[in-house]
C-alpha positions in Angstrom: -53.6 -18.9 3.0 -56.8 -17.4 3.0 -56.4 -15.1 5.5 -53.9 -13.2 3.2 -54.5 -9.7 1.4 -55.3 -10.9 -2.5 -54.9 -9.1 -5.4 -56.6 -9.3 -9.2 -55.0 -9.2 -12.2 -57.0 -7.0 -15.0 -56.4 -6.9 -18.3 -57.3 -4.3 -21.2 -58.0 -4.8 -24.7 -56.0 -3.2 -27.3 -55.1 -3.9 -30.9 -52.5 -5.8 -29.9 -52.1 -8.7 -32.0 -52.6 -11.1 -28.9 -56.1 -10.1 -29.0 -56.7 -10.9 -32.4 -57.3 -14.8 -31.6 -59.0 -16.3 -28.5 -56.0 -19.3 -28.7 -53.2 -17.1 -29.1 -54.4 -15.3 -25.9 -55.1 -18.0 -23.8 -51.9 -19.5 -24.7 -49.6 -16.6 -23.9 -51.6 -16.0 -20.5 -51.5 -19.3 -19.4 -47.9 -19.7 -19.8 -46.5 -16.7 -18.8 -43.3 -16.6 -16.9 -43.2 -18.8 -13.9 -46.7 -19.2 -13.4 -50.1 -20.8 -15.3 -53.2 -20.2 -15.1 -56.2 -22.8 -16.1 -57.4 -22.5 -19.5 -61.0 -21.7 -18.5 -60.4 -18.9 -16.5 -58.4 -17.2 -18.9 -61.0 -18.1 -21.8 -63.7 -16.4 -19.8 -61.5 -13.2 -18.9 -61.0 -13.3 -22.8 -64.6 -13.3 -23.2 -65.7 -10.8 -20.6 -62.6 -8.4 -21.8 -64.2 -8.4 -25.3 -67.7 -7.1 -24.0 -66.4 -4.9 -21.5 -62.9 -3.8 -22.6 -61.6 -4.9 -19.6 -61.6 -8.1 -17.4 -60.0 -9.6 -14.3 -58.3 -12.5 -14.6 -57.5 -14.6 -11.5 -57.3 -13.8 -7.7 -53.7 -14.6 -6.1 -51.0 -13.1 -3.7 -49.8 -9.9 -4.3 -46.2 -11.5 -5.3 -47.9 -13.7 -8.1 -49.8 -11.1 -10.1 -47.0 -8.6 -9.8 -44.9 -11.0 -11.6 -47.8 -11.5 -14.0 -48.2 -7.8 -14.6 -44.7 -7.8 -15.8 -44.8 -10.6 -17.7 -47.8 -9.6 -19.7 -46.2 -5.9 -19.8 -43.3 -7.6 -21.5 -45.7 -9.1 -24.4 -47.1 -5.5 -24.9 -50.4 -6.1 -23.0 -52.0 -3.7 -20.6 -51.8 -5.7 -17.3 -52.7 -4.3 -13.8 -53.2 -5.5 -10.3 -55.9 -4.6 -8.1 -56.7 -5.5 -4.3 -58.8 -7.8 -4.6 -62.7 -7.0 -3.1 -63.6 -9.7 -0.5 -66.8 -11.9 -2.2 -68.3 -14.0 0.6 -70.2 -16.2 -1.9 -67.4 -16.7 -4.1 -66.4 -20.2 -3.8 -62.8 -20.7 -2.2 -61.9 -23.8 -4.3 -61.9 -22.0 -7.7 -59.6 -19.4 -6.2 -57.1 -22.0 -5.2 -57.2 -23.4 -8.3 -57.3 -20.8 -11.2 -53.2 -20.3 -10.8 -50.7 -22.6 -9.9 -46.5 -22.4 -9.7 -44.9 -24.3 -12.6 -42.5 -27.0 -11.4 -38.7 -25.5 -11.4 -37.7 -27.8 -14.1 -40.1 -26.6 -16.5 -38.8 -23.1 -16.4 -37.0 -22.1 -19.4 -33.3 -21.0 -18.5 -34.4 -17.4 -18.6 -37.4 -17.9 -17.0 -35.2 -19.4 -14.0 -32.9 -16.4 -13.6 -35.3 -14.1 -14.1 -37.8 -15.8 -11.6 -38.0 -13.8 -8.0 -38.0 -15.1 -4.6 -40.9 -13.4 -2.8 -40.3 -11.6 0.2 -41.4 -13.5 3.5 -44.3 -11.6 3.6 -45.3 -11.5 0.3 -45.2 -15.3 0.2 -46.7 -15.6 3.6 -43.9 -17.4 5.3 -44.9 -18.4 8.8 -43.2 -20.2 11.9 -44.5 -23.5 11.9 -42.7 -26.6 10.5 -44.0 -30.1 9.4 -41.6 -33.3 10.7 -41.7 -36.4 9.9 -41.2 -39.3 12.2 -40.1 -42.9 10.9 -42.8 -45.4 10.4 -43.4 -48.6 8.2 -44.1 -46.3 5.1 -43.0 -47.8 1.9 -40.8 -45.0 1.0 -38.9 -44.9 4.3 -36.1 -47.6 3.5 -32.7 -47.0 2.2 -33.6 -47.5 -1.7 -33.2 -45.3 -4.5 -36.8 -46.2 -5.6 -38.2 -45.1 -2.2 -36.3 -42.2 -1.9 -37.9 -40.8 -5.4 -41.4 -41.7 -4.1 -40.5 -39.8 -0.5 -39.7 -36.8 -3.0 -42.9 -37.4 -4.5 -44.9 -37.3 -1.5 -43.0 -34.5 0.1 -43.8 -32.0 -3.4 -47.7 -32.9 -3.2 -47.6 -31.8 0.7 -45.7 -28.4 -0.5 -48.5 -28.1 -3.4 -51.0 -28.6 -0.6 -49.7 -25.8 1.4 -49.1 -23.7 -2.0 -45.7 -23.3 -1.8 -42.3 -24.3 -3.6 -40.8 -27.6 -3.0 -37.6 -28.1 -1.4 -35.1 -28.8 -3.6 -33.5 -32.5 -4.2 -30.6 -32.1 -2.4 -32.8 -31.1 0.9 -35.2 -33.8 -0.1 -32.7 -36.4 -0.1 -31.3 -34.9 3.3 -34.2 -35.7 4.9 -35.0 -39.1 3.9 -31.5 -39.7 5.2 -32.3 -38.2 8.5 -35.5 -39.6 8.9 -34.1 -43.2 8.6 -31.1 -42.5 10.4 -32.4 -40.1 13.1 -36.3 -41.5 13.0 -37.0 -37.8 12.5 -36.5 -35.0 10.3 -37.9 -31.5 9.2 -39.6 -31.7 5.5 -41.3 -28.6 5.3 -40.6 -25.3 7.3 -41.6 -21.4 7.3 -45.2 -22.0 6.8 -48.2 -20.6 8.3 -50.4 -22.7 10.6 -53.2 -23.0 7.9 -50.4 -24.2 5.4 -48.5 -26.4 7.9 -51.9 -28.2 8.5 -52.8 -28.7 5.0 -49.3 -30.2 3.9 -49.6 -32.4 7.3 -53.0 -33.8 6.2 -51.7 -34.3 2.4 -48.8 -36.4 4.5 -50.8 -38.4 6.7 -53.4 -39.1 4.0 -50.3 -40.9 2.4 -49.4 -42.8 5.5 -47.0 -40.9 7.1 -46.5 -40.1 10.4 -46.1 -36.3 10.6 -46.7 -33.5 13.6 -46.5 -29.8 13.5 -44.1 -28.1 15.1 -42.8 -24.0 15.7 -39.8 -24.0 13.6 -37.6 -23.3 16.5 -38.9 -26.9 18.3 -38.6 -28.7 14.9 -35.0 -30.3 14.2 -33.1 -28.6 11.4 -33.6 -28.7 8.2 -30.6 -29.9 6.0 -30.0 -27.8 3.1 
């Protein structure tokens, strides 16, 4: 998703109680809403903000940063979103791993209710799908444990594509489709780069997959 416009979350020091203790600040920011940011990134932002008055925290797509701004403002903190400047020498891996979306099951009921589904544009949705074909993989047998393994592998592929994993019902249907018909779409509506990342993850795990335009891919059961 490196070709998307990236935004930067900035925070400003105030006399708010959260700024009195670095551990409190880290705890609040790392666990805000449906997102999480790694501790080292937040600690560095806290130190910089204490010195300079403000500091950038992390860079991500606009919908992620905007959601974070809302969450931190709910705590009474000053947080702003700004378009990120392109830094050619910045390590891409650090940007990719600074933030992540929490697993749905880890959200509180209030967080689930408040969680915004990003627009197609914001989420970087595209026209590509990852299609799996039947193979000798250990998870492609009619067995509950195998189905759980299949689900875990697809969830890791979704994470590689920086996307929500399909829900359990969709994954179960895909598993059944692969077994019964020999093929099924396991991820869809991806940009080409994200589809390649997801497919690479599944191929590394031993699956037989290909990337197809979503109009040519089997219908993904919901």
